[in-house]
Structure formats: C-alpha cells, structure tokens
N, C-alpha and C positions, 0 to 999 in steps of 0.2 A: 326496426329501430336501424337505420344508417348506424355506420359506428368510424368512417372514413376520416383520415385526418386529412385534414384543408389547411394543411400550415405549403400547402407547395400553389399557390395562386392568395390571389387578393383574398382582402377579407370580408363578408359579403353581410349585410344585414337586409332580411325580409322585413320593413318597417310597413306594417298594413296602419293608412289614415296620414298618410304625409304630403296631403297637396298644401295644408295652412297652417298656422299656429304650430303648438307645441307641434308639429306630427315637422314639420316644415321644418323649423330650427334642427331637430336633431337629424334629418338629412342631411341639411346645410354641415351638421355641427362631424359628423360621420365623416363624411367626405372630406374638411379638412384635416380627418388624420388618417386621413389614405384608405379609407372603405367604399366599396362601390356600396350602392345603395340598389333595392331593386323596392319599388315604391310603390303603393295604391292609390287611387283618386275616385271619387264619383263619377260619373257618366265619360262619356268620353269627346263631347263635342268641347267643352271648356276650358281656358288656358287658363290651371295654375301657375303658381307659385314652383311650384316639384319641376314644372317644365321649363323656367327658368332654368337652376338646378342643371339640368341636364344639358340645356343648351352652353352653361358654363362649366360643366363638368365632360366634357366630348365622351363617349363613351364608356362613363362611370355610373349611370345612370340611366336603369330599367324602367318604365310607367307600364303599370298592370291596372287592370277596369276591376273594380271594385264596391260594390255595397252591401255590408257585413253584415246588414239584414238582409237581402234578399239569397237564399241559399242555392239556389238553380247559378247565379251568380260566382257563388264558394266551390264552388261544385266546378264549374267549370274551370275557375284559379287554376283549383288541387288538377286539376288535367293540363293546362297547359305549363305550371310546375315539373310534371314529375322529372324524375333522373336528375335535379336540382338538388343540392344541397347546402344551407345556412347556416354561419357561422353564428346568430342572430334574427331570430324572428320574435319583434316587437311590435306589441297592437297598441293604440293609438288610440281610441274611440270615445266618442262620449256624449252625453245633448242635457241636458240641465231641462226644468223646468220654475216655474213662479216660484224663489224659494222661498217668500212667506204663505205658500199652499201646505194645509198639512194632512194626514192621510184620514181626515175626517171632509177637505175637502175636495183631495183629488174625484176625477172624475177617473173611471175602471179603461177609459182609455188612454187620457194621462198617464199611467201608471205605469199600462204595460209599454204603451211608447219609451218614456223612462226606463225600464227594467229589462229591455228586449235589447231596445239598442247598447243600454253600459252595463247589463250583466250576460242576458243570454248568448248573445251576437260577438263577440270577444272568445267568449269560448268555444263555439262553435266552430271562428278562426284556430281559435290554436288546435283543439281536436283534428279539426282536417288540414290544415298543414306543420303539425309536429312530428309528423314522419320526416319531413324535409328536414329534421335538425339533430345531426346529430350528437352522441351521448356526451360530447367533448361540446357541445355549445351553447347553449342559454335561452331559455325564454321566459321572456317580460310582456306584464301590459299596465297599462297604464290606469292605477288607481286614483286614490288620494287620500289626501289625511280624514278626510271628515267619512271615510267607509272605516274610520277605527269603533268600534262598539265603547270599547275603555276609556277613550276620549270625547268622545262625545257627553259633555259635561252643558251646554246652553241649547239643545237642541237646533230648531231653525231648518232650514234642507232639508226633511225628511225626506221626502222622496229621493231626491242624490243623495242624499248619505245611505240607503236605505238600496238602492242599487250596485256601490259600489261594494256595501258589506257584504253582498247577497258574491259581488265576482269575486274578492278575496274569500269571500267559502269555498265560492269553483274551484280557483287556482290551490286551496290545501287539501281540496277533495284530488284534484286531477297529481297534485305533487303528490300524494300516500298515495294511489295508482303507480308511480312512477320514484317510490322508494328504492327501490335495488338498482336504480341508474343512480353513473355520477355525473344526469344533467344539471344544472343551475341552471335557478328559478325564480325568478325576482316580480313582487306584487311594487311599483313607485308610486311613490305621491310627492308628487315636482314643485309642491306648494302652491299657494294661491297668486296665479301669475294672471298679468293683465293681456287676457284673451277676447277673442266675441264670447268663448263660455268661461271663462272667469270673470268679464266683465273690468271696467276703468279701475273699479279702487281696488282692486290686485295689488296684493303687499309688493309680489316681484314684478321687476318685467324679464320678458323671454331671457332673456341679456345675461339675467342672474342668476335664474333655474336652468335651464336647459343644458350650456357647458359642462356646468356642473353634477347634472343628471347622467348625462354621457359617461363621463369620468367613474361615477358608481361603478354603473352598468357594465364598465369593459373592470375594473375590480373585478365587479363578483364572477366574470367568467373565471372554468375550472374549481368555483368553491360551488362542489354539490348540495342538494337540497335547495328550498324555496324559504324567502325573505319577505319583508314587507319592510322597503328602503321608501325613506326621503332624499328630495334630491342633493343632502347632503352626507351619504348614508349611514343615514342614522336610522338605528331601529325605530319602529311604528312599532307601537303596541296593538294588538286584534282586536 
C-alpha cells in the first residue's frame, strides 16, 4: 500500500460513476472545493455531464471509461492508473428494480443483475484500485439507508435493500482486513434523492443531499476505520 504524503499537489478524487446524477453532482462539488477529479463513465462515444465539467474546469478533470461489471475494463483501468495516488476513492454505482417485486417474485436473472451491479462490482473496484489510495486517504462507497438491517421495519424494495445490505457487509469484511491501517473508510447513505435511480418522489433534491454528503466525506478524512453515515454525518445503524 502506498504511504506517500499527498500534500504537495492538488487533492484528487477517483470517482467511479461520475457521468450523471449523484456522481456528477459529487464531481461538481469537489471541483468547487478545489479538488481535481478523475471520473469514470460508461462507453466512449456518448458525451456526458462530466464532459461538460471537463470543459468548465479545464485541466482539472480526467475522464476514464469503465463499466464496473466488466472485469476486463476494470483490469485495463487498473493498468492505466499505475503509479498514481489518490486522496480519495469513491464508488458511486447502483441500479434498482421494480420496488414492489419481492424475493418470491424476482427472477434469477433480475436478482443477479441487481446484486452484481450494487454489491459485487463496487467491491471488485475497491479491491482492484485500493493500492492507489495511501494510508492517509479515504475509500468510500455509495450505499443507501435501505441497506440498514436494523432500520428495515417496513419491508418493500426487497431486492434493492438486500443488495445494499450485502454491499455494507462486504465493506465491513474489507475494513476488517484493513484493521491495522490508518485509512478512513465510509459507507454513505445519501438520502432518498430525486434522480433517475431514486425516482421523482424522492424527499431530497440533489442540491440538498450532495454538498452535505461531500462535507461529510471531507470531515471523515484522517479518521481511521469504517463508518456507515448519512448525508448529514449521522451514524446509520448496520
């Protein structure tokens, strides 16, 4: 694990899934705060909101191609980033399914799609790219308050809940293997935000969630160990 001090250059976040929605908003917020952004998008031909940020913040945004569910693309990104160090690695990725669909209803293919995208693939990204985050850095992943087992008193959205609970458990296992380091780690619950994923009925706008969420990440820097936090910095029960 690299241990270099990163204070002699502009701070940089490696943001996985930065083309739209919460990821794009995070990239914009970090740029406003003086950070540089290396962000990933899926596919190479389509222009995204991240490309607009790259035009606005000339020289401070790098765009990489990654579909997190394609191991070959992850291996290629790992190779392209060789020798780099990042102050923060944050994985923003997720899909939903029919919220009314129960475990009794969901097809095997749909269950696998949600679980691979929401839990397996983000952890593969972290396992692959964590060597590029020094012990002084932070590794985070976008989870959900719906991943809390303790808070699940209403049911509903069963497959999505299960995928985020699995992600939380995998992050706890990852953190257990990192117990001897000073690295900060966080599982974030952004709140129910009105995005393509969250839908039009979300309680929060992006502007109400993401600036606060970014401040929570910045405050978590330098505090070792894993925490499950919401966008206001409150602890979420596992």
